[in-house]
Residue frames as a rotation matrix with the C-alpha (Angstrom) as fourth column:
MET 1
0.425 0.252 -0.869 -6.41
-0.331 0.937 0.109 4.11
0.842 0.241 0.482 -7.74
ASN 2
0.645 -0.120 0.755 -5.95
-0.757 0.038 0.652 2.28
-0.107 -0.992 -0.066 -4.46
ASP 3
-0.353 -0.918 0.181 -3.21
-0.899 0.387 0.207 -0.20
-0.260 -0.090 -0.962 -3.60
TRP 4
-0.202 0.328 0.923 -5.49
-0.106 0.929 -0.353 -3.24
-0.974 -0.169 -0.153 -3.73
LYS 5
0.824 0.557 -0.102 -6.65
-0.104 -0.029 -0.994 -2.34
-0.557 0.830 0.034 -7.25
ILE 6
0.342 -0.800 -0.493 -3.07
-0.939 -0.270 -0.213 -1.93
0.037 0.536 -0.843 -8.38
VAL 7
-0.560 -0.530 0.637 -2.17
-0.605 0.786 0.122 -5.36
-0.565 -0.317 -0.762 -7.00
GLU 8
0.230 0.738 0.634 -5.20
0.084 0.634 -0.769 -6.89
-0.970 0.230 0.083 -8.71
LEU 9
0.855 0.064 -0.514 -4.21
-0.469 -0.325 -0.821 -5.34
-0.219 0.944 -0.248 -12.04
ILE 10
-0.168 -0.976 -0.137 -0.65
-0.984 0.159 0.076 -6.69
-0.053 0.147 -0.988 -11.73
LYS 11
-0.496 0.019 0.868 -1.97
-0.259 0.951 -0.169 -10.19
-0.829 -0.308 -0.467 -10.89
ALA 12
0.515 0.797 0.316 -4.31
0.138 0.287 -0.948 -9.97
-0.846 0.532 0.038 -13.88
GLY 13
-0.085 -0.688 0.720 -1.41
0.889 0.274 0.367 -9.21
-0.450 0.672 0.588 -16.17
LYS 14
0.648 0.343 0.680 -2.34
0.615 -0.763 -0.201 -5.54
0.450 0.549 -0.705 -16.67
SER 15
0.095 -0.744 -0.661 0.96
0.938 -0.156 0.310 -4.22
-0.334 -0.650 0.683 -15.34
ASP 16
-0.591 -0.382 0.711 1.05
0.660 -0.735 0.154 -1.22
0.464 0.560 0.687 -17.68
THR 17
0.290 0.787 0.544 -2.07
0.135 -0.597 0.791 0.32
0.947 -0.156 -0.280 -16.12
ALA 18
0.827 -0.008 -0.562 -0.79
0.556 0.157 0.816 -0.48
0.082 -0.988 0.134 -12.63
LEU 19
-0.157 -0.977 -0.142 2.68
0.976 -0.175 0.128 0.95
-0.150 -0.118 0.982 -13.33
ASP 20
-0.296 0.139 0.945 1.15
0.391 -0.885 0.252 4.18
0.871 0.444 0.208 -14.63
ALA 21
0.754 0.637 0.159 -0.59
0.073 -0.321 0.944 4.54
0.653 -0.701 -0.289 -11.24
LEU 22
0.648 -0.550 -0.526 2.62
0.742 0.301 0.599 3.74
-0.172 -0.779 0.603 -9.36
TYR 23
-0.155 -0.774 0.613 4.59
0.837 -0.432 -0.334 6.48
0.524 0.462 0.716 -11.12
LYS 24
0.636 0.415 0.650 2.94
0.023 -0.853 0.521 9.05
0.771 -0.316 -0.553 -8.86
HIS 25
0.941 -0.298 -0.162 5.45
0.211 0.141 0.967 7.85
-0.265 -0.944 0.195 -6.22
PHE 26
0.432 -0.832 0.348 8.48
0.818 0.198 -0.540 8.58
0.380 0.518 0.766 -8.36
PRO 27
0.399 -0.326 0.857 9.12
-0.155 -0.945 -0.287 12.16
0.904 -0.018 -0.427 -7.14
LEU 28
0.828 -0.073 0.556 9.56
-0.557 0.003 0.831 10.91
-0.062 -0.997 -0.038 -3.56
MET 29
0.769 -0.562 0.305 11.97
0.499 0.826 0.262 8.17
-0.399 -0.049 0.915 -4.69
ARG 30
0.423 -0.620 0.661 13.94
0.572 -0.383 -0.725 10.62
0.702 0.685 0.193 -6.91
LYS 31
0.618 -0.118 0.777 14.25
-0.481 -0.839 0.256 12.98
0.621 -0.532 -0.575 -3.97
MET 32
0.880 -0.266 0.393 15.62
-0.216 0.513 0.831 10.20
-0.422 -0.816 0.394 -1.79
VAL 33
0.601 -0.676 0.426 18.19
0.791 0.578 -0.200 9.06
-0.111 0.458 0.882 -4.38
VAL 34
0.369 -0.439 0.819 19.32
0.314 -0.770 -0.555 12.62
0.875 0.462 -0.147 -5.16
SER 35
0.763 -0.067 0.643 19.61
-0.569 -0.542 0.618 13.44
0.307 -0.838 -0.451 -1.43
LYS 36
0.729 -0.507 0.460 21.97
-0.010 0.664 0.748 10.46
-0.685 -0.550 0.479 -1.15
GLY 37
-0.151 -0.920 -0.363 24.26
-0.343 -0.296 0.892 11.63
-0.927 0.259 -0.271 -3.94
GLY 38
-0.327 0.102 0.939 22.52
0.714 0.678 0.175 10.20
-0.619 0.728 -0.294 -6.98
THR 39
-0.943 0.061 -0.328 21.28
-0.254 -0.767 0.590 11.84
-0.215 0.639 0.738 -10.11
ALA 40
-0.031 0.993 -0.110 17.74
-0.819 -0.088 -0.567 12.03
-0.573 0.073 0.817 -11.52
THR 41
0.141 0.030 -0.989 18.72
-0.838 0.536 -0.103 9.47
0.527 0.844 0.101 -14.17
GLU 42
-0.826 -0.462 -0.322 20.02
-0.201 0.777 -0.597 7.09
0.526 -0.428 -0.735 -11.53
ALA 43
-0.672 0.660 0.336 16.81
-0.470 -0.030 -0.882 7.61
-0.572 -0.751 0.330 -9.59
GLU 44
0.237 0.744 -0.625 14.79
-0.969 0.137 -0.205 6.60
-0.067 0.655 0.753 -12.68
ASP 45
-0.237 -0.400 -0.886 16.86
-0.528 0.818 -0.228 3.45
0.816 0.414 -0.405 -13.04
VAL 46
-0.987 -0.123 0.107 16.44
-0.151 0.430 -0.890 2.55
0.063 -0.894 -0.443 -9.36
PHE 47
-0.357 0.929 0.104 12.72
-0.710 -0.197 -0.676 3.23
-0.607 -0.315 0.729 -9.50
GLN 48
0.240 0.420 -0.875 12.29
-0.920 0.387 -0.066 1.08
0.311 0.821 0.479 -12.60
GLU 49
-0.617 -0.509 -0.600 14.19
-0.249 0.849 -0.465 -1.75
0.747 -0.137 -0.651 -10.96
ALA 50
-0.906 0.312 0.285 12.00
-0.271 0.090 -0.958 -1.41
-0.325 -0.946 0.003 -7.89
LEU 51
0.040 0.959 -0.281 8.87
-0.938 -0.061 -0.342 -1.63
-0.346 0.278 0.896 -10.08
ILE 52
-0.033 -0.119 -0.992 10.18
-0.640 0.765 -0.071 -4.81
0.768 0.632 -0.101 -11.69
ILE 53
-0.933 -0.321 -0.163 10.83
-0.067 0.600 -0.797 -6.31
0.354 -0.733 -0.581 -8.25
LEU 54
-0.586 0.780 0.219 7.35
-0.591 -0.225 -0.775 -5.27
-0.555 -0.583 0.593 -7.11
VAL 55
0.201 0.691 -0.694 5.64
-0.974 0.218 -0.065 -6.84
0.107 0.689 0.717 -10.18
LYS 56
-0.352 -0.399 -0.847 7.60
-0.335 0.898 -0.284 -10.10
0.874 0.183 -0.449 -9.78
ARG 57
-0.991 -0.061 0.116 6.77
-0.128 0.263 -0.956 -10.22
0.028 -0.963 -0.269 -6.07
VAL 58
-0.341 0.939 0.039 3.07
-0.803 -0.269 -0.532 -9.52
-0.490 -0.213 0.846 -6.59
ARG 59
0.173 0.407 -0.897 2.81
-0.877 0.477 0.047 -12.26
0.447 0.779 0.440 -9.20
GLN 60
-0.841 -0.429 -0.329 4.04
-0.204 0.815 -0.542 -14.81
0.501 -0.388 -0.774 -6.65
HIS 61
-0.047 0.918 -0.395 1.18
0.237 0.394 0.888 -16.73
0.970 -0.052 -0.236 -5.13
ASP 62
0.046 0.024 -0.999 2.22
0.974 0.219 0.050 -16.01
0.220 -0.975 -0.013 -1.55
PHE 63
-0.785 -0.355 0.509 2.26
0.292 -0.935 -0.202 -12.20
0.547 -0.010 0.837 -1.94
GLU 64
0.233 0.822 -0.519 0.30
0.959 -0.105 0.263 -10.42
0.162 -0.559 -0.813 0.79
LEU 65
-0.128 -0.205 0.970 -0.04
0.247 -0.954 -0.169 -6.66
0.961 0.218 0.173 0.90
THR 66
0.233 0.130 -0.964 0.83
0.959 0.134 0.250 -5.73
0.161 -0.983 -0.093 4.52
ALA 67
-0.303 -0.362 -0.882 1.91
0.490 -0.853 0.182 -2.16
-0.817 -0.377 0.436 3.87
ARG 68
0.695 0.495 -0.522 1.19
-0.163 -0.599 -0.784 0.62
-0.701 0.630 -0.336 1.44
LEU 69
0.696 -0.437 0.570 2.78
0.718 0.423 -0.553 0.16
0.000 0.794 0.608 -1.96
SER 70
0.720 -0.451 0.528 4.49
-0.211 -0.866 -0.453 3.52
0.662 0.214 -0.719 -1.54
THR 71
0.598 -0.488 0.636 6.19
-0.717 0.028 0.696 2.21
-0.358 -0.872 -0.333 1.62
TYR 72
0.652 -0.310 0.692 7.23
0.345 0.934 0.093 -0.98
-0.675 0.178 0.716 -0.14
LEU 73
0.732 -0.366 0.574 8.64
0.541 -0.199 -0.817 0.97
0.413 0.909 0.053 -3.16
TYR 74
0.729 -0.477 0.492 10.45
-0.586 -0.805 0.088 3.44
0.354 -0.352 -0.866 -0.90
SER 75
0.570 -0.501 0.651 12.18
-0.442 0.481 0.757 0.61
-0.693 -0.719 0.052 0.96
VAL 76
0.625 -0.323 0.710 13.14
0.653 0.716 -0.249 -1.24
-0.428 0.619 0.658 -2.23
CYS 77
0.777 -0.327 0.538 14.47
0.206 -0.676 -0.708 1.98
0.595 0.661 -0.458 -3.82
ARG 78
0.711 -0.516 0.478 16.43
-0.703 -0.527 0.478 2.84
0.005 -0.675 -0.738 -0.73
TYR 79
0.432 -0.562 0.705 18.15
-0.130 0.735 0.666 -0.59
-0.892 -0.379 0.245 -0.61
LEU 80
0.700 -0.190 0.688 18.68
0.706 0.332 -0.626 -0.71
-0.109 0.924 0.366 -4.36
TRP 81
0.797 -0.395 0.456 20.31
-0.148 -0.861 -0.487 2.70
0.585 0.321 -0.745 -4.24
LYS 82
0.635 -0.566 0.526 22.40
-0.660 -0.044 0.750 1.68
-0.401 -0.823 -0.401 -1.25
ASP 83
0.479 -0.420 0.770 23.63
0.374 0.892 0.253 -1.42
-0.794 0.167 0.585 -3.11
GLU 84
0.746 -0.139 0.652 24.21
0.622 -0.205 -0.756 0.52
0.238 0.969 -0.067 -6.32
HIS 85
0.812 -0.434 0.390 26.13
-0.467 -0.884 -0.013 3.19
0.350 -0.171 -0.921 -4.49
LYS 86
0.549 -0.622 0.558 28.34
-0.343 0.441 0.829 0.57
-0.762 -0.647 0.029 -2.76
LYS 87
0.566 -0.298 0.769 29.20
0.700 0.666 -0.257 -0.97
-0.435 0.684 0.585 -6.16
HIS 88
0.250 -0.433 0.866 30.29
0.730 -0.504 -0.462 2.35
0.637 0.747 0.190 -7.66
ARG 89
0.419 -0.143 -0.897 32.17
0.810 -0.389 0.440 4.23
-0.411 -0.910 -0.047 -5.00
THR 90
-0.356 -0.519 0.777 32.70
0.831 -0.556 0.009 7.19
0.427 0.649 0.629 -7.35
HIS 91
0.373 0.568 0.733 30.53
0.095 -0.810 0.579 9.43
0.923 -0.146 -0.356 -5.22
ILE 92
-0.404 -0.408 0.818 31.09
-0.734 -0.389 -0.557 10.84
0.546 -0.826 -0.142 -1.77
ALA 93
-0.718 0.104 -0.688 30.72
0.355 0.905 -0.233 8.12
0.598 -0.412 -0.687 0.87
PHE 94
-0.055 0.777 0.627 27.45
-0.674 -0.492 0.551 8.23
0.736 -0.392 0.551 2.81
ASP 95
-0.987 -0.100 0.126 26.70
-0.161 0.600 -0.783 6.79
0.003 -0.794 -0.609 6.19
TYR 96
-0.390 0.893 -0.226 23.38
-0.220 0.147 0.964 5.05
0.894 0.426 0.139 5.60
ASN 97
-0.154 0.328 -0.932 23.06
0.846 0.531 0.047 4.35
0.510 -0.782 -0.359 9.28
SER 98
-0.969 -0.188 -0.160 23.04
0.242 -0.846 -0.474 8.05
-0.046 -0.498 0.866 10.11
GLU 99
-0.267 0.913 -0.308 19.80
0.319 -0.218 -0.922 9.89
-0.909 -0.345 -0.234 10.76
LEU 100
-0.069 0.345 0.936 17.66
0.996 -0.025 0.082 10.66
0.052 0.938 -0.342 7.76
PRO 101
-0.934 -0.118 0.337 17.44
0.143 -0.988 0.051 14.30
0.327 0.096 0.940 6.72
LEU 102
-0.791 0.611 -0.033 14.50
-0.150 -0.246 -0.958 15.91
-0.593 -0.753 0.286 8.51
GLN 103
-0.147 0.797 -0.585 12.18
-0.958 -0.262 -0.117 16.11
-0.247 0.543 0.802 5.50
GLU 104
-0.327 -0.019 -0.945 12.90
-0.523 0.837 0.164 12.54
0.787 0.548 -0.283 4.45
GLU 105
-0.983 -0.031 -0.183 12.40
0.138 0.541 -0.830 11.38
0.125 -0.841 -0.527 8.07
GLU 106
-0.545 0.835 -0.078 9.00
-0.540 -0.421 -0.729 13.08
-0.642 -0.355 0.680 8.13
VAL 107
-0.027 0.490 -0.871 8.00
-0.959 0.233 0.161 11.36
0.282 0.840 0.463 4.94
TRP 108
-0.628 -0.290 -0.722 9.19
-0.148 0.956 -0.255 8.01
0.764 -0.053 -0.643 6.32
LEU 109
-0.952 0.306 0.023 7.23
0.006 0.095 -0.995 8.58
-0.307 -0.947 -0.092 9.55
GLU 110
-0.214 0.913 -0.347 4.11
-0.875 -0.337 -0.348 9.45
-0.434 0.229 0.871 7.59
LEU 111
-0.110 0.142 -0.984 4.46
-0.736 0.653 0.177 6.33
0.668 0.744 0.033 5.49
THR 112
-0.875 -0.240 -0.419 4.97
0.090 0.772 -0.630 4.21
0.475 -0.589 -0.654 8.60
GLU 113
-0.735 0.675 0.070 1.91
-0.358 -0.299 -0.885 5.80
-0.576 -0.675 0.461 10.22
GLN 114
-0.014 0.724 -0.690 -0.15
-1.000 -0.014 0.006 5.03
-0.005 0.690 0.724 7.12
GLU 115
-0.442 -0.265 -0.857 1.13
-0.360 0.927 -0.101 1.44
0.821 0.264 -0.506 7.19
ASN 116
-0.997 0.033 -0.067 0.12
0.074 0.355 -0.932 1.12
-0.007 -0.934 -0.356 10.84
LYS 117
-0.364 0.921 -0.135 -3.38
-0.730 -0.372 -0.573 2.51
-0.578 -0.111 0.808 10.10
ALA 118
-0.007 0.358 -0.934 -3.72
-0.884 0.435 0.173 0.02
0.468 0.827 0.313 7.25
ARG 119
-0.752 -0.329 -0.571 -2.75
-0.062 0.898 -0.436 -2.84
0.657 -0.292 -0.695 9.56
LEU 120
-0.867 0.492 0.077 -5.27
-0.132 -0.079 -0.988 -1.77
-0.480 -0.867 0.134 12.15
ALA 121
-0.114 0.843 -0.525 -7.96
-0.952 -0.244 -0.184 -1.50
-0.284 0.479 0.831 9.49
ALA 122
-0.254 -0.056 -0.966 -7.10
-0.583 0.805 0.107 -4.99
0.772 0.590 -0.237 8.26
LYS 123
-0.967 -0.110 -0.228 -7.35
0.118 0.599 -0.792 -6.33
0.224 -0.793 -0.566 11.82
ALA 124
-0.580 0.814 -0.029 -10.73
-0.513 -0.393 -0.763 -4.64
-0.633 -0.427 0.646 12.27
LEU 125
-0.032 0.524 -0.851 -11.91
-0.981 0.146 0.127 -6.16
0.191 0.839 0.509 9.01
GLU 126
-0.593 -0.286 -0.752 -10.73
-0.223 0.957 -0.187 -9.61
0.773 0.057 -0.631 10.08
ALA 127
-0.981 0.191 0.031 -12.69
0.009 0.201 -0.979 -9.24
-0.193 -0.961 -0.199 13.34
LEU 128
-0.327 0.909 -0.256 -15.96
-0.921 -0.367 -0.127 -8.76
-0.209 0.195 0.958 11.47
LYS 129
0.172 0.483 0.859 -18.39
-0.113 0.875 -0.470 -11.58
-0.979 -0.017 0.205 10.72
ASP 130
-0.565 -0.501 0.655 -17.75
0.502 0.421 0.756 -13.27
-0.654 0.756 0.014 7.38
ARG 131
0.188 0.731 0.656 -20.82
0.980 -0.100 -0.170 -11.77
-0.059 0.675 -0.735 5.65
CYS 132
0.857 0.068 -0.510 -19.94
0.153 -0.980 0.127 -8.22
-0.492 -0.187 -0.851 6.72
ARG 133
-0.113 -0.983 -0.148 -16.31
-0.094 -0.138 0.986 -8.67
-0.989 0.125 -0.077 5.66
GLU 134
-0.450 -0.025 0.893 -17.41
0.785 0.466 0.409 -10.08
-0.426 0.885 -0.190 2.27
LEU 135
0.596 0.771 0.227 -19.88
0.794 -0.521 -0.313 -7.26
-0.123 0.367 -0.922 1.71
LEU 136
0.721 -0.366 -0.588 -17.34
-0.108 -0.898 0.426 -4.55
-0.684 -0.243 -0.688 2.50
LEU 137
-0.374 -0.904 0.206 -14.61
0.057 0.199 0.978 -6.19
-0.926 0.378 -0.023 0.40
LEU 138
-0.162 0.377 0.912 -16.99
0.959 0.278 0.056 -6.51
-0.232 0.884 -0.406 -2.57
PHE 139
0.821 0.563 -0.092 -18.12
0.540 -0.819 -0.193 -2.89
-0.184 0.109 -0.977 -2.23
TYR 140
0.683 -0.567 -0.461 -14.72
-0.309 -0.796 0.521 -1.31
-0.662 -0.213 -0.719 -1.71
SER 141
-0.143 -0.703 0.697 -13.01
0.576 0.513 0.636 -3.40
-0.805 0.492 0.332 -4.40
GLY 142
-0.335 0.107 -0.936 -14.75
-0.483 -0.872 0.073 -1.00
-0.809 0.477 0.344 -6.80
ARG 143
-0.979 -0.084 -0.186 -15.86
-0.203 0.479 0.854 -3.80
0.017 0.874 -0.486 -9.10
PHE 144
-0.548 0.819 -0.168 -19.38
0.777 0.573 0.260 -4.28
0.310 0.012 -0.951 -7.77
THR 145
-0.528 0.520 0.671 -22.36
-0.413 -0.848 0.333 -1.98
0.742 -0.101 0.662 -7.44
LEU 146
-0.661 0.378 0.648 -24.78
-0.653 0.134 -0.745 -2.29
-0.368 -0.916 0.158 -4.56
ARG 147
0.424 0.835 -0.350 -27.20
-0.895 0.329 -0.301 -3.92
-0.136 0.441 0.887 -6.99
ASP 148
0.127 -0.482 -0.867 -24.57
-0.493 0.728 -0.477 -6.54
0.861 0.488 -0.145 -7.90
ILE 149
-0.844 -0.492 0.212 -23.81
-0.390 0.293 -0.873 -7.12
0.368 -0.820 -0.439 -4.23
ALA 150
-0.185 0.875 0.447 -27.50
-0.892 0.042 -0.451 -7.53
-0.413 -0.482 0.773 -3.41
GLY 151
0.635 0.430 -0.642 -27.81
-0.719 0.633 -0.287 -10.24
0.284 0.643 0.711 -6.05
LYS 152
-0.120 -0.806 -0.580 -24.57
-0.360 0.580 -0.731 -11.94
0.925 0.121 -0.360 -5.13
MET 153
-0.929 -0.318 0.192 -25.29
-0.259 0.186 -0.948 -12.03
0.265 -0.930 -0.255 -1.40
GLY 154
-0.558 0.769 -0.312 -29.02
0.681 0.639 0.358 -12.79
0.474 -0.013 -0.880 -1.62
TYR 155
-0.770 0.349 -0.534 -30.39
0.196 -0.668 -0.718 -9.47
-0.608 -0.657 0.446 -0.38
SER 156
0.034 0.919 0.393 -33.89
0.806 0.207 -0.555 -8.53
-0.592 0.335 -0.733 -1.54
SER 157
0.884 0.257 0.390 -32.92
0.449 -0.696 -0.560 -5.12
0.127 0.670 -0.731 -2.94
GLU 158
0.001 -0.873 0.488 -30.19
0.507 -0.421 -0.752 -2.60
0.862 0.248 0.442 -3.49
ASN 159
0.247 0.184 0.951 -31.48
-0.574 -0.763 0.296 -0.62
0.780 -0.620 -0.083 -0.45
THR 160
0.995 0.087 0.043 -31.15
-0.089 0.638 0.765 -3.68
0.039 -0.765 0.643 1.76
ALA 161
0.422 -0.907 0.016 -27.54
0.834 0.381 -0.400 -4.07
0.357 0.182 0.916 0.60
LYS 162
-0.062 -0.409 0.910 -26.96
0.070 -0.912 -0.405 -0.36
0.996 0.039 0.086 1.24
ASN 163
0.632 0.377 0.677 -28.38
-0.631 -0.257 0.732 -0.61
0.450 -0.890 0.076 4.79
GLN 164
0.948 -0.299 -0.112 -26.35
0.318 0.849 0.422 -3.73
-0.031 -0.436 0.899 5.48
LYS 165
0.169 -0.919 0.355 -23.20
0.684 -0.150 -0.714 -2.03
0.710 0.363 0.603 4.17
TYR 166
0.147 -0.022 0.989 -23.84
-0.415 -0.909 0.042 0.86
0.898 -0.416 -0.142 6.56
LYS 167
0.902 0.256 0.348 -24.25
-0.422 0.350 0.836 -1.49
0.092 -0.901 0.424 9.50
CYS 168
0.725 -0.687 -0.056 -21.10
0.682 0.727 -0.079 -3.44
0.095 0.020 0.995 8.58
LEU 169
0.044 -0.702 0.711 -19.15
0.336 -0.659 -0.673 -0.19
0.941 0.268 0.207 8.16
GLU 170
0.434 0.161 0.886 -20.29
-0.683 -0.583 0.441 0.99
0.587 -0.796 -0.143 11.60
SER 171
0.995 -0.076 0.063 -19.30
0.021 0.788 0.615 -2.38
-0.096 -0.611 0.786 13.05
ALA 172
0.386 -0.907 0.169 -15.85
0.792 0.232 -0.565 -2.06
0.473 0.351 0.808 11.41
LYS 173
0.068 -0.335 0.940 -15.46
-0.176 -0.931 -0.319 1.47
0.982 -0.144 -0.122 12.81
ASN 174
0.766 0.288 0.575 -16.35
-0.606 0.026 0.795 0.18
0.214 -0.957 0.194 16.28
LYS 175
0.872 -0.486 -0.052 -13.82
0.489 0.861 0.142 -2.66
-0.024 -0.149 0.989 15.97
LEU 176
0.149 -0.840 0.522 -11.19
0.544 -0.371 -0.752 -0.17
0.825 0.396 0.402 14.83
SER 177
0.320 0.034 0.947 -11.94
-0.583 -0.781 0.225 2.09
0.747 -0.624 -0.230 17.84
GLU 178
0.971 0.072 0.228 -11.59
-0.225 0.593 0.773 -0.92
-0.079 -0.802 0.592 20.17
LEU 179
0.598 -0.799 0.060 -8.29
0.765 0.548 -0.339 -1.84
0.238 0.248 0.939 18.64
LYS 180
0.060 -0.551 0.832 -6.99
0.110 -0.825 -0.554 1.70
0.992 0.125 0.012 18.95
GLN 181
0.570 0.221 0.791 -8.03
-0.695 -0.384 0.608 1.83
0.438 -0.896 -0.066 22.62
SER 182
0.978 -0.208 0.033 -6.48
0.164 0.851 0.499 -1.52
-0.131 -0.483 0.866 23.39
MET 183
0.305 -0.913 0.272 -3.19
0.743 0.050 -0.667 -0.28
0.596 0.406 0.693 21.85
GLN 184
0.090 -0.238 0.967 -3.25
-0.287 -0.936 -0.204 2.90
0.954 -0.259 -0.153 23.90
THR 185
0.711 0.244 0.660 -3.85
-0.689 0.049 0.724 1.05
0.144 -0.969 0.203 27.17
ALA 186
0.895 -0.413 -0.171 -1.24
0.406 0.911 -0.076 -1.62
0.187 -0.001 0.982 26.40
């Protein structure tokens, strides 16, 4: 299930289904908490708190998904654990400003790279004409078939919608390539 679908489920009040999908990120969060001196139980508590924060934030009208949900959860868990650890100085003191362990740093870099790709894709989508953007959003939301889209957008057939989707997708790919090139030359 993609991030947009999870956000839609939360907004629609179907948090249980969304949370089930988000639990796939728990092992990464547990690893981070344990590597910073926590236990698996503490990691569960931190992760559940992070999920509550995410759900509350998504339900606010001004919520905008600008990063992957895994990146958001990782950041929230990291700061929650940092705060929790400061409150209970019963563990060995950690320097949270020090470099991340190599494996954790690699995960963080990967998440950041995915976030950057998502931002570029969003910019490419924004650069499309309104009808193309609408068609692609309807199709990739997973809620509409090409037949539904044809009816909704006034196309004569499902094949016409399919051809238009292909053209719009090619246009989006071209915009994405242009954005990547402009970033490399800048």
